[in-house]
C-alpha positions in Angstrom: 29.1 15.4 24.3 31.5 12.3 23.6 29.8 10.6 26.0 26.4 10.9 24.6 27.6 9.6 21.0 29.4 7.0 22.0 26.1 5.9 24.1 24.7 6.5 20.4 27.1 3.8 18.7 26.8 1.4 21.0 23.0 1.4 21.0 23.6 1.4 17.1 25.6 -0.9 16.9 23.9 -3.6 19.3 20.9 -2.8 17.4 22.5 -3.9 14.2 23.9 -7.2 15.8 21.0 -8.2 16.8 18.8 -7.1 13.5 16.5 -4.9 15.6 16.3 -2.4 12.9 13.9 -0.9 10.8 12.4 -3.0 8.1 9.9 -3.8 5.5 8.4 -7.0 4.6 10.6 -7.3 1.8 14.7 -8.0 1.8 15.7 -5.1 0.0 12.9 -2.8 2.0 14.8 -3.8 4.9 18.5 -3.2 3.6 17.5 0.1 2.6 15.7 1.0 5.7 18.6 -0.3 7.4 20.7 2.1 5.7 18.4 5.4 6.0 18.2 4.8 9.8 21.9 5.3 9.9 21.8 8.1 7.9 19.1 9.6 9.7 21.0 9.3 13.4 24.4 10.9 11.6 26.4 8.2 11.2 27.9 7.3 7.8 28.1 3.1 6.3 30.1 1.9 3.2 29.2 -1.2 1.9 32.1 -3.6 0.2 29.4 -6.1 -2.1 26.0 -6.5 -2.2 24.8 -10.1 -4.0 21.8 -11.9 -4.2 21.6 -15.6 -3.8 18.3 -16.9 -4.3 16.1 -15.2 -2.0 18.7 -14.0 0.3 20.1 -10.5 -0.3 23.8 -10.9 1.2 25.5 -8.2 2.2 29.1 -7.9 3.0 32.2 -5.6 4.7 30.1 -2.9 6.3 32.1 -0.2 7.7 30.4 2.3 10.2 32.0 5.3 10.8 30.5 7.6 13.8 32.0 10.6 14.8 32.8 11.1 18.5 34.5 14.6 18.3 35.4 17.1 15.9 38.6 15.5 14.4 37.9 11.6 16.0 35.5 9.1 14.6 34.7 5.7 15.7 35.2 3.1 12.4 33.9 -0.2 13.0 34.4 -2.9 10.4 33.7 -6.8 9.6 29.9 -6.6 10.0 28.1 -9.2 7.5 24.4 -10.1 7.1 22.3 -11.7 4.8 18.4 -10.9 4.9 16.2 -13.8 3.2 12.6 -13.3 1.7 10.6 -16.1 3.3 7.3 -17.6 1.5 4.9 -16.1 4.7 6.1 -11.9 3.7 8.7 -12.3 6.4 12.5 -11.7 6.4 15.0 -14.0 7.9 18.1 -12.0 8.8 21.3 -14.1 8.9 24.7 -13.1 11.1 27.7 -15.7 10.7 28.0 -18.4 13.6 31.1 -15.9 13.9 31.5 -12.9 13.4 34.9 -10.8 13.8 34.3 -7.0 14.8 36.9 -4.2 14.5 36.5 -1.2 16.1 39.2 1.6 15.3 39.4 5.3 17.0 42.3 7.4 16.5 45.4 4.8 16.5 43.4 2.5 18.9 42.2 -1.2 17.9 39.8 -2.9 19.2 39.1 -6.2 17.9 35.7 -8.6 19.3 34.2 -11.9 17.9 30.7 -12.4 17.7 29.5 -16.0 18.1 26.1 -17.9 18.1 24.4 -20.4 18.1 20.6 -21.2 16.8 20.2 -17.5 16.1 16.4 -16.7 14.8 15.4 -13.1 14.0 12.2 -12.7 11.8 11.1 -9.4 10.7 7.4 -9.0 10.3 5.4 -6.2 9.6 3.9 -3.4 7.1 5.6 0.2 6.2 5.0 1.7 9.3 6.3 -0.5 11.7 8.4 -3.2 11.5 8.3 -6.3 14.1 11.1 -8.7 15.0 11.4 -11.8 16.9 14.6 -13.7 17.7 16.0 -16.1 19.8 19.2 -18.4 20.1 20.9 -20.7 22.6 24.1 -19.4 23.2 25.1 -15.2 21.7 28.7 -14.3 22.8 30.8 -11.0 22.6 34.5 -11.5 23.5 37.6 -8.8 23.4 40.1 -10.5 21.3 42.7 -7.9 21.7 43.6 -4.5 21.7 46.3 -2.7 19.5 47.7 1.0 19.8 50.8 1.8 16.8 52.9 -1.4 17.5 51.6 -2.3 21.1 49.3 -5.4 21.3 47.3 -6.0 24.3 45.1 -9.1 25.1 42.8 -8.7 27.7 40.1 -11.4 28.2 36.6 -10.0 28.1 33.5 -11.8 27.4 29.8 -11.6 27.6 27.9 -15.2 27.2 23.8 -15.2 27.0 22.5 -18.4 27.3 18.9 -19.1 26.1 18.1 -16.0 25.0 14.7 -14.5 23.7 13.1 -11.0 22.4 10.9 -9.4 20.8 11.5 -5.5 19.0 8.7 -3.1 17.5 10.1 -0.5 15.2 7.7 2.5 14.2 8.9 4.7 11.4 7.9 8.9 11.0 9.4 12.0 12.2 10.3 10.0 15.5 11.7 6.6 15.2 9.6 4.7 18.3 11.5 1.6 19.3 9.4 -0.8 22.1 11.2 -4.1 22.9 12.0 -6.9 25.9 15.0 -9.2 26.3 15.6 -12.2 28.1 18.4 -14.6 28.9 18.0 -17.6 31.2 21.4 -16.9 32.1 24.3 -14.7 31.8 28.0 -14.9 32.0 31.0 -12.3 32.3 34.5 -13.1 32.3 37.0 -10.4 33.0 40.8 -11.5 32.9 43.4 -8.3 32.4 46.8 -8.2 33.2 49.3 -5.1 33.0 50.5 -5.5 29.6 53.9 -3.7 30.6 54.1 -6.7 32.9 53.5 -5.5 36.1 51.7 -6.4 39.1 48.1 -5.1 38.2 45.3 -7.7 37.6 42.0 -7.7 37.4 40.3 -10.8 37.3 36.1 -11.1 37.2 33.4 -13.5 37.1 29.9 -12.8 37.2 26.6 -14.6 36.4 23.0 -13.5 36.4 20.4 -15.4 36.4 16.9 -14.4 34.9 17.8 -11.3 33.0 15.6 -9.2 31.9 15.5 -6.0 29.5 12.7 -3.7 28.7 13.0 -0.3 26.6 10.7 1.7 25.3 12.2 5.4 23.6 11.6 8.0 20.3 14.8 9.5 18.6 13.7 12.5 16.1 14.8 11.7 12.5 17.8 14.4 12.5 19.1 14.1 16.2 22.0 16.1 17.1 23.6 15.1 20.1 25.4 18.3 20.9 22.1 20.2 20.9 20.2 17.9 23.3 17.4 20.5 24.5 16.4 20.9 20.9 16.6 17.2 20.8 14.1 16.9 23.8 12.1 19.4 22.4 11.4 17.3 19.3 10.2 14.0 21.2 13.6 12.7 21.7 13.6 10.2 25.2 12.5 7.1 26.8 13.1 4.5 29.3 14.9 1.3 30.1 14.5 -1.2 33.0 16.8 -4.1 33.7 16.4 -7.0 36.2 17.7 -10.2 37.3 17.0 -12.9 39.5 19.9 -14.3 41.0 23.8 -13.0 40.9 26.9 -14.3 41.7 30.1 -12.5 41.5 33.9 -12.6 42.6 36.1 -9.6 41.5 40.1 -10.0 42.5 42.2 -6.6 41.8 45.6 -7.3 42.7 48.2 -4.1 42.8 51.9 -4.3 44.0 50.7 -2.7 47.5 46.8 -2.9 47.5 43.6 -4.6 45.9 41.1 -7.0 47.2 39.0 -10.2 46.6 35.6 -9.4 46.5 32.9 -12.3 46.5 28.7 -12.5 47.2 25.8 -12.9 45.9 22.3 -11.0 45.5 19.0 -12.7 45.4 17.2 -10.6 42.6 17.8 -6.6 41.6 16.6 -4.4 38.9 17.6 -0.9 37.7 15.1 2.0 35.8 16.5 4.7 33.6 14.3 7.5 32.2 15.2 10.6 30.1 12.9 13.1 28.4 11.9 16.5 28.2 10.0 15.9 31.3 13.0 14.9 33.1 15.5 12.5 34.8 14.8 9.3 36.9 16.8 6.8 38.4 16.3 4.1 40.2 18.3 0.6 41.4 17.0 -2.0 44.0 18.1 -5.0 45.2 17.7 -7.7 47.7 19.2 -10.8 49.9 22.5 -9.3 49.2 25.7 -11.6 50.8 29.3 -9.8 50.5 32.8 -11.0 51.5 35.8 -8.6 51.1 39.5 -9.5 51.7 41.9 -6.5 51.3 45.1 -7.3 50.1 46.7 -5.1 52.9 44.8 -6.6 55.7 44.4 -10.4 54.6 41.1 -11.2 56.9 37.5 -11.8 55.2 35.0 -9.0 56.2 31.3 -10.0 55.4 28.2 -8.4 55.6 24.8 -8.7 54.0 22.0 -6.5 53.2 18.3 -7.8 53.5 16.9 -4.7 50.7 18.3 -1.3 49.1 16.6 0.9 47.0 17.8 4.5 45.6 15.5 6.5 43.5 16.3 9.8 42.0 13.9 12.2 40.0 14.8 15.8 38.8 13.9 17.7 36.0 16.2 18.8 33.1 13.9 21.5 30.9 13.6 25.3 31.2 10.2 25.8 33.0 8.3 28.1 34.9 5.6 25.9 36.3 7.4 23.8 39.5 8.3 20.0 38.4 9.1 17.2 40.9 12.4 16.4 42.2 13.0 13.6 44.5 15.7 11.3 46.1 15.5 7.7 48.1 18.2 6.1 50.1 17.2 3.1 51.3 19.7 0.4 53.5 17.4 -1.8 55.2 18.9 -4.9 57.2 22.6 -4.2 57.2 24.3 -7.0 59.3 28.0 -7.1 59.8 29.9 -10.7 60.4 30.5 -11.1 63.9 34.3 -11.8 63.3 34.2 -7.8 62.4 31.9 -7.1 65.5 34.8 -9.1 67.8 37.3 -6.1 66.8 35.2 -3.4 67.3 33.2 -4.9 70.3 34.7 -8.3 72.3 32.6 -7.9 75.3 29.7 -7.7 73.4 28.1 -4.6 74.8 26.4 -2.9 71.9 23.3 -4.9 70.2 24.4 -6.6 67.2 21.2 -5.8 65.4 20.8 -5.4 61.8 21.3 -1.2 60.8 18.7 0.2 59.0 19.2 3.8 56.7 16.1 5.4 55.2 16.2 8.9 54.0 13.4 9.3 51.7 13.6 13.6 50.0 10.9 15.0 47.8 10.0 18.8 46.5 9.3 21.1 43.5 11.3 23.3 41.9 11.7 24.9 38.4 14.8 25.3 36.3 15.9 28.9 34.8 18.0 26.7 32.0 18.2 23.5 30.3 20.1 21.1 32.2 21.9 19.8 28.9 22.2 23.1 27.1 26.2 23.3 28.3 26.9 26.6 26.8 23.7 28.1 28.3 24.6 26.2 31.7 28.2 27.7 31.3 26.6 31.4 31.6 24.7 30.7 34.5 26.0 32.5 37.7 27.7 30.0 40.3 26.4 32.4 43.3 22.9 31.7 42.8 20.7 28.8 42.6 20.0 28.3 38.5 16.4 28.6 39.1 13.3 28.5 42.0 12.7 26.1 44.6 9.1 25.8 45.8 8.8 23.0 48.9 11.3 20.5 50.0 9.5 17.9 52.2 11.3 14.7 54.5 8.8 12.3 53.8 11.0 9.6 56.0 14.1 9.9 57.7 15.3 7.0 60.0 18.4 5.7 61.4 18.2 2.2 63.3 21.9 1.8 64.7 23.5 -0.7 68.0 20.0 -0.4 69.9 19.2 3.3 68.9 16.8 4.6 66.6 16.5 8.3 65.1 13.5 9.3 63.1 12.4 12.0 61.6 9.8 14.1 59.0 9.1 17.6 57.9 7.9 20.1 55.3 8.8 23.5 54.0 7.5 25.7 51.1 9.6 28.8 50.1 8.9 32.2 49.1 11.5 32.7 46.1 10.5 36.6 46.3 12.2 37.3 49.4 16.2 36.3 49.2 17.1 38.9 52.1 15.9 37.0 55.3 18.3 33.9 55.1 21.3 35.8 53.2 20.3 35.1 49.2 18.1 31.3 49.9 14.4 31.8 48.9 12.6 31.9 52.9 11.4 28.8 54.0 8.3 28.2 56.4 7.5 24.9 57.9 8.3 22.4 60.5 10.6 19.8 61.2 9.9 16.7 63.6 12.6 14.8 64.8 12.8 11.9 67.4 15.8 9.6 69.3 14.9 6.5 71.0 17.9 4.6 73.0 20.1 7.4 72.7 21.5 7.7 76.4 21.4 4.3 76.7 23.8 3.9 73.2 26.2 6.7 74.6 26.8 5.2 78.2 27.8 2.1 76.4 30.2 4.2 74.0 31.6 5.9 77.1 32.2 1.9 79.1 34.0 0.7 76.3 36.3 3.7 76.1 35.6 4.9 72.3 33.8 8.2 73.8 35.4 10.4 76.5 33.2 11.4 79.6 33.7 15.0 79.1 32.6 14.3 75.4 29.4 12.3 76.2 28.1 14.9 78.8 28.7 18.2 76.3 26.5 16.0 73.7 24.0 15.2 76.6 23.8 19.3 77.6 23.8 20.0 73.7 20.5 17.7 73.2 18.8 19.2 76.0 19.1 23.0 74.5 16.9 21.4 71.3 14.9 18.1 72.9 12.2 17.1 75.2 11.8 14.0 77.1 9.4 12.4 75.2 6.4 9.4 76.2 8.4 6.7 76.3 11.4 5.4 77.8 15.0 6.9 76.8 13.2 8.7 73.9 13.8 12.7 73.1 11.7 14.6 70.9 12.1 17.5 69.1 10.3 20.2 66.7 12.2 22.8 64.9 9.5 25.0 63.4 10.5 28.4 60.7 8.2 31.4 60.1 7.3 33.0 57.7 8.6 36.1 59.6 11.9 34.4 59.9 12.2 33.4 63.0 13.2 30.1 64.1 12.0 28.0 67.0 13.0 24.3 68.7 9.7 23.0 70.7 8.4 26.1 71.0 11.4 28.3 72.0 12.8 31.1 69.6 16.2 30.3 69.1 16.5 32.7 66.0 
């Protein structure tokens, strides 16, 4: 569970640095709630000094210790904050314009520098819910150096947010509930990493995001145990987070002695959504208007392509259940166009259509698990010979491949009898049908033969095999096929029994 603890460290530290913490309407309550929150989340906090300067409570030299393994911890030092009581009953939270931060795990020490300009953070609310409104002209986090023992390494890594604004709301109780939004006019990422031993390895990157947005909504139990996520889910742990941008550009160079590449490109817009709770796991990513050019080091010839749209969705249950839950997988790659220079290497005579390609796979179904996915001890005890649950239905909602003038499509639906594990050798017996259609397949095969990419005898074998499972369709150069699986275990292809 190390990675989950590290995620917790990152979330908590980010919240601390942005002052997205639990608070009331006085500076003392803000500070006390902050300490209580970190204790409830399993972190220990030591404070170098507390002092009162007029209406401002100053906290200096905060040390956070976060266990990540049985015998290892991440120690974060250098944090300092001020909590100013305002006359309207709100609290203004101050961080230094330059805030050095050190994180240490084992014998590795990482030094960071947080800088901000015109940073404003205002806390308001009542005894149960605290609201935070924040803004800044710039907010940047830079990696200064990494030390392991006596060896120092100074890579460049800088993330800069320009014209950022957002608001968070936190509700206290048996569940810490957190809701917030974050908007940035421009985000710039710069990376320059060289081999610390003087070798040829090097990575440089320049990434810019326009109109970056973030929104989150999640809940954490008071005494969460990241080693027992099944219990945490049952106690209400979970939430969702989403990201988006209205334009991105990037230039990434990877150099090695014999390998490497230079990747440049842009995307008109993109988004990502993640959700995790006792109800299931969900992930969705999408993009539009992507342009990419890659130059491999071993073949210094630019390879360019573009994609009109991508969309990927994955959902599945994570908890043990006796009732079916939704599962789904969607992959869409729409309008893939390859640069004519690359087509010229493959098809110099222009025999094939160079139209954009499309791939769509859209699957859905119902299943239930016999164990909690994040109960790793229980998962290790499960037999690898059997599916750890029951599959109830499987649907091919859409299937499409459009390439070089041909198009292959399909759809289908199946249900499964989990009481019959003999007919199909241990798998639940399916019942249903799959419908398939191929348009332009023969024409494409003829062109591949004429180009010398496929021998004539292999093309003939492919046509004979197709004839066994497909019939001529209504249109020109169209083949259709219907594969049926019956409850008695028989399989039919276009009405002809093949099993």
